[in-house]
BAMAR-404989 format. One line per 4 residues: number of its first residue (from 1); for each residue x, y, z of C-alpha. Coordinates in nm, 3 decimals. Layout:
BEGIN
NUM) X Y Z; ... $
//
This chain:
BEGIN
1) 2.317 -0.359 10.606; 2.034 -0.132 10.743; 1.742 0.040 10.499; 1.628 0.303 10.627 $
5) 1.264 0.373 10.675; 1.099 0.670 10.535; 0.890 0.912 10.749; 0.517 0.977 10.638 $
9) 0.645 1.320 10.611; 0.950 1.267 10.376; 0.734 1.030 10.150; 0.485 1.377 10.086 $
13) 0.811 1.565 10.044; 0.961 1.329 9.816; 0.617 1.307 9.639; 0.585 1.690 9.616 $
17) 0.886 1.747 9.444; 0.819 1.471 9.199; 0.479 1.672 9.134; 0.662 1.993 9.074 $
21) 0.937 1.860 8.881; 0.665 1.655 8.664; 0.464 2.060 8.603; 0.819 2.184 8.497 $
25) 0.815 1.937 8.247; 0.444 1.973 8.148; 0.555 2.312 8.104; 0.887 2.265 7.916 $
29) 0.670 2.080 7.661; 0.385 2.349 7.601; 0.625 2.612 7.561; 0.791 2.417 7.300 $
33) 0.527 2.266 7.165; 0.341 2.631 7.121; 0.683 2.737 7.011; 0.676 2.559 6.699 $
37) 0.323 2.591 6.599; 0.447 2.992 6.547; 0.749 2.886 6.412; 0.531 2.676 6.159 $
41) 0.256 2.954 6.109; 0.587 3.171 5.974; 0.685 2.978 5.698; 0.557 3.017 5.350 $
45) 0.213 2.854 5.289; 0.403 2.575 5.051; 0.582 2.490 5.402; 0.336 2.510 5.587 $
49) 0.121 2.256 5.359; 0.391 2.023 5.412; 0.420 2.027 5.775; -0.020 2.053 5.819 $
53) -0.006 1.667 5.962; 0.323 1.780 6.208; 0.151 2.070 6.340; -0.169 1.892 6.411 $
57) -0.017 1.612 6.568; 0.145 1.909 6.788; -0.143 2.076 6.816; -0.276 1.717 7.010 $
61) 0.036 1.702 7.245; -0.016 2.047 7.324; -0.393 2.034 7.419; -0.262 1.687 7.615 $
65) -0.003 1.839 7.785; -0.215 2.145 7.917; -0.432 1.866 8.041; -0.217 1.654 8.260 $
69) -0.074 1.941 8.383; -0.364 2.071 8.537; -0.388 1.749 8.669; -0.040 1.731 8.773 $
73) -0.113 2.081 8.960; -0.431 1.976 9.157; -0.207 1.650 9.295; 0.090 1.887 9.378 $
77) -0.174 2.100 9.637; -0.300 1.843 9.735; 0.059 1.722 9.862; 0.142 2.084 9.922 $
81) -0.177 2.089 10.144; -0.028 1.782 10.331; 0.334 1.896 10.388; 0.214 2.243 10.529 $
//
């Protein structure tokens, strides 16, 4: 069995595609968390109180996902510059 050795260009293109997917996954999470917070905000006050800990958790996750997406976008740009 012969193993194919990837070229630098192939590795960079593969890494770039992985970053594109990573950024998209972060965006999906960002959208989901923001929409969930909107949904909670639209509930009656007593239900909002019941879900306050969950809403706080969502706010933390939302902030974290935004930061991680920014990091991934930087790395994606670095890879894009190398394959262009």
